[in-house]
C-alpha positions in Angstrom: 50.2 70.9 144.1 50.1 74.6 145.0 53.9 74.7 144.9 53.9 73.1 141.5 51.4 75.6 140.1 53.3 78.5 141.7 56.6 77.2 140.2 55.0 76.7 136.8 53.5 80.2 136.7 56.8 81.7 138.0 58.8 80.0 135.2 56.3 81.0 132.6 56.4 84.7 133.7 60.2 84.7 133.7 60.3 83.3 130.2 57.9 86.0 129.0 59.8 88.8 130.8 63.2 87.9 129.4 62.0 87.5 125.8 63.6 89.9 123.3 61.6 91.5 120.4 62.9 89.9 117.2 63.2 93.1 115.1 66.0 95.2 113.6 66.6 98.5 115.4 65.0 101.7 114.2 68.3 103.3 113.3 71.9 102.2 113.8 74.9 104.5 113.1 78.5 103.4 113.0 81.9 103.4 111.4 83.8 100.4 110.1 87.3 99.7 108.8 88.8 96.8 107.0 91.9 95.9 104.9 90.5 97.8 101.9 89.0 101.0 103.3 87.0 102.8 105.9 83.3 103.6 106.0 80.5 105.4 107.9 77.0 103.9 107.8 73.4 104.1 108.9 70.9 101.3 108.9 67.2 102.4 109.0 64.4 100.0 109.8 62.0 99.3 106.9 60.2 96.2 108.4 60.9 94.0 111.4 63.5 92.0 109.4 64.6 94.5 106.7 66.9 97.5 107.1 68.2 99.9 104.5 71.9 100.5 104.9 73.4 103.7 103.5 77.1 104.0 103.5 79.8 106.6 102.6 83.4 105.7 102.6 86.8 105.3 101.0 87.7 102.2 99.1 91.3 101.3 98.5 92.4 100.1 95.1 95.7 98.8 93.9 97.0 99.5 90.3 99.9 98.4 88.2 101.0 99.7 84.8 103.5 97.2 83.3 104.1 99.4 80.3 105.4 102.4 82.3 106.5 100.4 85.3 104.4 102.3 87.9 102.3 100.8 90.6 100.6 102.0 93.7 97.3 102.3 95.6 94.5 104.8 95.3 91.6 105.9 97.5 88.3 106.3 95.9 85.0 107.5 97.4 82.2 104.9 97.6 78.5 105.5 98.0 76.5 102.5 98.8 72.8 101.6 99.3 72.1 98.1 100.5 68.7 96.7 101.6 69.5 93.9 104.1 67.1 91.1 105.2 68.1 89.8 108.6 66.6 86.3 108.3 67.5 84.6 111.6 66.5 87.1 114.2 63.7 84.9 115.7 66.1 81.9 115.9 68.7 84.0 117.7 66.1 85.3 120.2 64.9 81.7 120.8 68.4 80.7 121.6 68.9 83.8 123.9 71.4 85.4 121.6 71.8 89.1 121.0 70.0 90.9 118.2 70.7 94.4 119.3 72.6 96.6 116.8 71.2 94.4 114.0 73.3 91.4 115.0 72.4 88.4 112.8 72.8 86.8 109.5 71.7 88.7 106.4 71.1 88.6 102.7 71.4 91.9 100.8 71.7 93.5 97.4 74.8 95.8 97.7 74.7 98.7 95.2 77.9 100.8 95.2 78.8 103.8 93.0 82.4 104.9 92.7 82.7 108.4 91.1 85.7 109.2 88.9 87.4 111.0 91.8 90.7 109.9 93.3 91.5 111.2 96.8 95.3 110.7 96.7 97.5 111.4 93.7 98.2 109.1 90.8 100.4 109.3 87.7 99.2 111.8 85.0 98.9 109.1 82.4 96.4 107.1 84.5 92.6 107.8 84.6 90.1 106.3 87.1 86.8 105.4 85.4 83.6 105.6 87.5 81.5 102.4 88.0 78.4 101.0 89.6 78.1 97.5 91.0 75.1 95.4 92.1 76.1 92.4 94.2 73.8 90.0 96.0 75.6 89.3 99.3 75.4 86.9 102.2 76.9 88.0 105.5 76.9 88.0 109.3 77.3 90.7 111.8 78.0 90.3 115.5 78.4 92.5 118.5 81.3 92.5 120.9 80.4 94.3 124.0 78.1 97.4 123.8 79.7 99.3 120.9 82.1 97.1 118.9 81.0 95.0 116.0 82.5 92.7 113.4 81.1 91.8 110.0 81.9 89.6 107.1 80.2 89.0 103.8 80.6 87.4 100.4 78.9 87.9 97.1 79.1 87.7 93.4 77.4 90.2 91.0 77.6 92.7 88.2 79.7 95.8 87.5 79.3 98.5 84.8 82.1 100.9 83.9 81.0 104.4 82.6 83.1 105.0 79.5 84.6 108.4 79.0 85.7 110.1 75.8 89.1 109.1 74.4 89.3 106.1 76.7 89.4 102.6 75.3 87.6 99.9 77.3 87.6 96.3 76.1 84.3 95.7 78.0 82.0 98.0 79.8 80.5 95.2 82.0 82.0 92.6 84.1 81.8 90.3 87.1 82.1 91.9 90.6 83.1 90.2 93.8 82.2 91.4 97.3 84.5 89.8 99.9 84.7 91.9 103.1 85.8 91.5 106.7 85.2 94.7 108.8 85.6 95.8 112.4 83.4 98.6 113.6 82.1 100.9 116.3 78.4 101.7 116.6 77.1 104.8 118.3 
């Protein structure tokens, strides 16, 4: 009976010692790249399950003008604020999966502003119009090793274009899609 009690107490103490705290990290810095851009980000802890992600990067856009016959790509700065709710941290911890680096599934409201600045050159007859988008997004983020991450997300939301003088816009508002797959490095 003594051996059974000793074994039970030993197993209980090991389970307690190896338990992770199910919480987002206080602050996570990193860079990410995908097919349509590159970004630097920071995630700051607001609560145990919510982090505020701030991001600065370059989004890639593709344009085509059938009237003139020109086409190409452009790089536009992107400023993003995104509160993220990591909703499955406790479940990941109970299954002994990693939650470091805010690894988990999340729901977010991605708010991105594109100023009317183009990094590379475009034709003189073209004008980039600044916009803001608000997109509810579902995504996952996972760690590979100590520093590398991958992330994917999908969402559908709203976009508003800021009309400029002497520019015709058929509609100032529209439907926005967030579909991303990114590889990253966290510091």
